[in-house]
N, C-alpha and C positions, 0 to 999 in steps of 0.2 A: 504494500499499500504506499509506504513512504517513498519507495523508489519511483513509483508512478507519479506521485505528487512532485518529487524532485525533478523528474523529467519535464513536467509541465512548467515548473518554475524556471528551469533552464531555458525553455522556449521563450518565456516572458523575459528572461534576461537578455537573450539575443535580440528580441524585438526592441527592448529599451535601448540597447547599444546602437541599433540601426536608427533609432530616433536621434542619435547624437548626444545621448545622456549617459553620464558616468553612473552606473548602478551602485557604486561604492563611494560616491560623493567625496566631500572634503570638509573643510572649515565651514561652520554655519554660525556666524556671529549674532549677538543680540538676544540669545535665548533666555526667556524668563521661565524659571521653574513653575510647573503647573500648580504646585501648592501655593506659591506666592501669588499667582493669578487668582486662584479661588479665594485667598485670604483677602486680597485687595478689593474684591468686588462681591462681597457676601450679600449686599443689598441691591445688586444690579436689578433694575426695573425695566429697562428698555427691552421691548419685544421687536423693535425694528432693527434688522440686521444691517441697515445702512447708516445707522447713526451711533453705533457703539465705539468703544475705545479700541484702538488699534494695538495689537500685541504680536510677539513672535515667540514660539516655543518649539519644542521638538519632543519626540517619543516614539515608542514602539506601537504599531497597530495591533490592537487586540481584538477588535470587532469591526466588521464591514457590513453595511446594509445599504444596498443599492435601491433606488427609486426612480427608474427611468433615467432622466437627464439630470438627476440629483443623487446625492448619496450622503450618508452619515457614517462616521467611524469614530471609534474610541481610541485615543492614544494615551499610553502610560509612560511616565518617566519614573525616576527612582522613588518618588514619594506619593504620587497621585495620578489621577486620569482626568481627561477632559474630552468632550464630544467635539468633533469637527464636522461642519456642514460644507459640502462641496456642491456647487452648481455649475453646470456646463456653461451657461450664459455668462457666468462670472469669471471663470478661470480660463475659458477658451477651449477650443477643440483639442489642441495638442496635449495640454495638461490633462484634460478629461480622458484622452486616449491613454496617457500614462497612468491615470487612476485605474483604468480598467485592467492594468497588468500589475496592480499592487496586490500583495497577499498578506495574510495575517503573519506577524513577526517582522515585516519590513519596518525600517526606521525612517521617519520622515521629519522634515522641518516645515513648519507652517507659519504664515503670516496672514492675519485677518483681524476682523473687528469682533468684539464680544457682544452677544445678546442672549436673551433668555427665551427658550422655547415656550410654547403654550403649556407644556408639562412642568415648567419651572426649572429646566436644566440649563446651566451656564454653558454656552456653546460658542465655538469660534466659526465665524462665517469666512471661509478662506478666500483671500485675494490671490494667494499663490501658495504652492507647496513644492518642496524639494525632496527628491528621493536621496537619502543619505546612505542607506545600506539595504541591499536586496537580500532577503532571507531565502535560502535554498532548501531548507528543511522545515516541516510544519512544526508549530508550537504544540504542546500538550493539549489534549482535548479540553475545550473551553469550560465545560461545566464541572468536570471532575478534577481538573488541574493534574498535577504530577503526584500520584498517590503511592506508587510502588517504592517501598523504603530503599531498596538497594539502588534503584535507578536514581532516586533523589540524591544519594550520596555520591554516586559515580558521575552524575551530571548535574552537579550543583547549580551550574548556570541555568538550566531549565527549572530547577526547583526555585531559584530566586525569581525567575520571570513569572512563573505560574502561581506561586504561593506568597503573596505579599506579606503574610505573617512571619514567614521564614526570614525574608529580607529585613523585616523589622526587628527580629530578634538579634540578628548580627549587627544591626545599627546600635541596638541597646548594648551589646557586648562592648563595642568600641567606646560607647559613652562611659560604661563602667570602668574601663581601663584608664580613660582619660580622668575620671573622678579619683581613681586610686593615685594616679600621679599627682594630681593637684593636692590631695590630702597629704601625701608624703612630703611634697615640696614645701607645703605650708608648715611642716614640722622640721624643716631644715635638712631634709634628706637630699642627696645629690644622685641624680640618675647616671649610671655608668654602663659601659659595655666591657665584658670580659670574654676571653677566648671560648669558641664553641668546639675547637679541636684540641684535645689535651694529649700530652705525651704519656701521662699517667692518669687513669681514671680515678676519681675521688669525690668526697663530699656526700656520698650516699652508698648504700649497699644495693647494687643493681648490676645486671649484666649490660655491658656497653656495646655499642656498635663499633666495629673497627674499620679503618681505612688505611691507605698507604700513601704517603707523600713521596712521589717519585724523585724529585730533585734532591731531597734530603735523604732518601732512601731510609725512611723511618716509619714505623707503625704509629698511628694516631688513633684516638678514641673520640667519638662524638660525646659531648658533654653529658654526664648524667646529673650534674649539679654544678652551679657556679660557686659554691661555698668557699673552696680553698683559695680561689683568686680574689673573692671579695674580702676575705680576711686578710690577705696580703695588703690590700688597700687600707685596712685598719692599722696595720703595722706602719704603713706609709704616712699616717696622719689624717687620712680621709675618714673622719669620725662617724659620719652618718651616710651610708650609701645604699642604693637599691638598684636592682636590675629587673626588667620585665623581658624575658626572652625564652627561647626554646631550650628544652632539655630532651634527651633521647635515651630511651631505655629498651634494650632488646629483649622484650618480655611479651607477655600475653596481651590480647585485645579483648575488651569486654565493654559493657555499658559504662564503666568507670575508668577505663584505661585505653590510652592510645599511645603507640610507641614514641610519637613526637607530640609533646605537650608544652603548654605555656606555663611558666612559673614566675611569680614575683618573689624575689628573695632580697632581704635587707639585713643590715647590721648596724647596731647602735653602740658606740663606745660608751662605757660607764653604766650600761643598762644591764638587766638580767632577764630571766624568763618571766618575772612578774611584770617588768616594763613591757615585754612583748605581749603579754596577756592583755594589758590595758590597751596597747596600740591596736591589737587584732580586734578586740571587741568594739573599740571606737570606730575603726575603719569599716568593719562590716555593718555596724549600726548606721553609719552615715550613708552607706550604699542602699540599705533597706529603706531608710527614710525618704530617699528620692523616689522610690517606687510605691511605697505604702506607708503614709504617716502614722498609721495605727500599729505599725511594726509587726504586722501579721502577714505572712505569705503562704499561699497554697503550694505544696509540692506533692504531686500525685494526689492521693486521696487524703493526705494529712494536711493539717494547717500547722505552721510553725510560728511560734511567738518569739521574736527576736529581742524582746524587751530586756535590757540590761538591769542588774548584773546576771551573768550566766553562771551555771553550776560549775563547780571544781570538784573532781572525784579522783582519788589516788589510783593509779594503775594496779598496784599490788592487791588492794582491797577488792577491786572488781574482778581481778583474776581469780582470787580465792572464792568469791561469791559465785561466779559463773562456771569456772572450770572445776572447782571443788577440791583443789589441792594447793599446796604451798609452791610458790614459784621457784623457790630455792631448793626444793626437794628433787634432785636430778634423777634419782631412780624412778620416782613417781612420774616425772615428766616423760622419760623414755618409755615407760610402760604405757602411759596414756597415749603417747604419740603413735606407738605400734598399734594400739587398739583403734585409733582413728585412721590408720592407713596413711600416715604422713610419710613423705620421703625422708629416709634416715641417713643415707650415704653422704659423707662429708659435711654433716650438719650438726652443730653443737647442741647440747641440751638447751642452752639459752636461746638459740634461734628456734628451736622446736617449741619452746614454751611460748614464744612470741607468736608462732603459728597457731597455737591453741588459743591465745588471746584474740587473734583475728577471727578465728572460727566461732568462738563461743561468746565473746564479750561484744565485739563491734556491732553485730546485728541488733543489739539492744540499745545502742546509743543514738536515740532520736535527737537529743540535744535542743538547742546548742549547749554543749558541755565540753569543758576543758578536762582532759584526762592528764593528770599531772604526776610528776615524780616516777619516771620510768626506771627500771633497773639499769644500773651503770653498765652492766656487761653487754648490753645491746646498744649502747650509745657512745661510740668511740670518739665523738667530737664534743662531748658534753661535760660540764663541770659537775663533779660529784657534790652531794649535799655534805656539809661539814659535819653534822651530827649523825648522818646516816650514809656513810660512804658507799654502801651497796645501792643506794638510790641516787639519782641525779636530777639536776634542775632542768627538766625537759617537760613540755606539754604537747599534746596533739588536740586540735579542735575538731570535734565530731558534730555534724549536723545531718539529720536524716540518714544515719548510719554511714555517712561518708566522711573520710578524713579530709578536711578542708585546709588545715594549716598544721605546721610542725614547727616548733621553736625550742631553743636552748638558752641556757646560760653557757656561753661558749668557753671551751677549755682553752686556757691561754698558757698552761704550764708545758714547756717544750719537752721536758723529760717524761712526764706523764703521757703526753701525746705520742711520743716515740714508742713507749712501752705498749700503748694500746694499738697502734698501727701494727706492731710486731705480733700482738696476740691475733689480730685479724689475718695476718699472713700465715701464722702457724695453723690457724683454723680454716685456712683456704676460703676466706670470706668471698662471696661472689663480687666480682669486679675489682677485687683487690689484687693488682698485678705485682706491684713492688712498692717499697717505701718511697713516698714523696719527700726526698731529702730536702729539696729547695723549700718546701713548705715548713718543714720542721726547722730549717735554718732561719726562716723568716720569724718564726716564733721565738727563736733564741735572741733575736734582736729586740723583742719586746712587743707583744700585742696587748693593748689596753683591755681590762675587763669589758665584756660586751654581752649584749643579747643579740640573738639572730633569729630570723623568722622566714619561713617559706610558705607561700600560699599558692594552691593550685588554682590558677585562673579559670581553667575550663570547668572544673567542678563547681567553683563559685558561681560562674555564669549559669551552669545547669540549675543550681539551687535557686538563683534569683529570677530565672526565667521559666521555672517550672518545666524543665526538659528532663526526660528520664534517661536519656542516652548521651554520653559525651560526643557522639557523632553529630548530634543536633546543634552543638555549639562550636564545632570545628568546621570551617568552610570546606575543607578537603581532607576528610579523614582517610587513613590508610586503608585500602581494600585489597583483598586478594585479587590477583590477575585473573581475568576471565580466560577460559580455554578458547582456542581458535574455534570460531563458528558459534560460540555461546551467546 
């Protein structure tokens, strides 16, 4: 069906070229966004198409309705739509002949006067129009839009054209990121950029993507976290820094995970994890207020109340409550891990215990709730609590059972840091290839006490826009390649 339609459109394309018209146009100056046109003339009263205000705009044709020697069409731009009225006596025979070879999906520029139809619709009575782009393939079916989920992700451009609410959600994502920047800049944070190719993976426990630099003949890793470079900036005297950029983890895909994702990570000298809790709560509350002044948002079938202050619950207490054993009882952890069918090879009891936390505790964390005071053994970059060295000053923020943020009081003791890195190496921690000697050296020059925070932007946007899959908030999520002919 689409091939036949494409053949017909190719015939129209050739006819248009024979008319001496470039079907792929060029610059079209003076365009007024349709939203601005509608906003400027909400009280437009004239029903006389010869006396209205003259305007110029452009958009994609989404409907065509012919009426003999006249026609109506709707054109859409990024924000709105408007009706265009074309009359052969007004635009002349050549342009009307061009109109007869227009198709849904074509992009045109229009100049004309505004008037209101008898049904009350603001309309442009065209003096002239210009073909700017000829569409060779049809748009998704008008009344149903693009509904196939996989096609929506693979052909996001069609999803954006046919589903205005999808386009609006990505506009909202951009506005949220801008609000985060403004919030942090108002608190004295400086936005920076750090490398996305690392000679040594670090800053998180995750499997990295590897690549090879030919000129230097060296293996590199796509960044799993910017942490170790941002901390080097603390050493260098940049006391409040943040970065919003991509991380890459060579792991599974799910409704909450994409191998390429956006993270906001920041560090504040002379702060700690309590400082980060206050900052996180204030930041998210400020974003929610922009959407819902009553601080309540729907997420799926649940309603989440973001009113501060949020709960704080100790990790070890929740582990004991939901798993039923003591986190430090290694024999009990191994026994339970075997019972649950967890992968045991090259995995320490500490890691297995955290797997049990993820399985049994996290599904109960509706939140917003800060899970605080994690076991030091699974936090190689975090400062231990002075009165309880087996616990460390770390929290994770959970909302709707999703981890949204992760924060520490940063470890700045270089001797302790080296020992913890060595422990990771001995235990063959995932993504830990070798000691990052340069980072440890940087710490030996002196890093101020600090708090650090990472927020998963994609999950936060999911939460605030009521999207149940991370693919709905990433413009081009990673997809498995289709087989030939599929």
